[in-house]
C-alpha positions as CSV (number, residue, x, y, z in Angstrom):
1,M,-6.3,11.7,-2.3
2,A,-5.9,10.2,-5.7
3,E,-2.2,10.9,-5.3
4,K,-2.1,8.8,-2.1
5,I,-3.9,5.9,-3.8
6,K,-1.6,6.0,-6.8
7,R,1.4,6.0,-4.4
8,A,0.0,3.0,-2.4
9,I,-0.6,1.1,-5.7
10,Q,3.0,1.9,-6.7
11,L,4.2,0.6,-3.4
12,M,2.1,-2.6,-3.8
13,K,3.6,-3.2,-7.2
14,I,7.2,-2.7,-5.9
15,A,6.4,-5.0,-3.0
16,A,5.0,-7.6,-5.4
17,E,8.2,-7.4,-7.5
18,K,10.4,-7.8,-4.4
19,T,8.3,-10.7,-3.3
20,R,9.0,-12.5,-6.5
21,K,12.7,-11.8,-6.2
22,Y,13.4,-12.4,-2.6
23,G,10.6,-14.8,-1.5
24,K,7.5,-14.0,0.5
25,Q,8.9,-13.8,4.0
26,R,10.9,-10.7,3.6
27,C,8.3,-8.8,1.7
28,S,5.0,-9.5,3.5
29,N,5.8,-6.6,5.8
30,A,6.2,-4.2,3.0
31,L,2.9,-5.5,1.4
32,E,1.1,-5.2,4.8
33,A,2.4,-1.6,5.3
34,A,1.3,-0.6,1.8
35,G,-2.2,-2.1,2.4
36,E,-2.4,-0.4,5.7
37,A,-1.4,2.9,4.2
38,L,-4.1,2.6,1.5
39,Y,-6.7,1.6,4.1
40,T,-5.8,4.5,6.4
41,G,-5.8,7.0,3.5
42,V,-9.2,5.9,2.4
43,K,-10.6,5.9,5.9
44,N,-9.2,9.4,6.5
45,N,-10.6,10.6,3.2
46,M,-14.1,9.4,4.2
47,K,-13.8,11.3,7.5
48,M,-12.9,14.5,5.7
49,S,-15.7,14.4,3.1
50,P,-19.1,15.6,4.4
């Protein structure tokens, strides 16, 4: 699980960098996707733990 969170944070950082480079419009999708992946991962982890 920690691996997934680390990956999501990495993606967020990459998305943030790209946002600075290319402007917000192109990158908001990547940022949303990363946020959604993180949320889904956390949600799934909660389901799995007793």
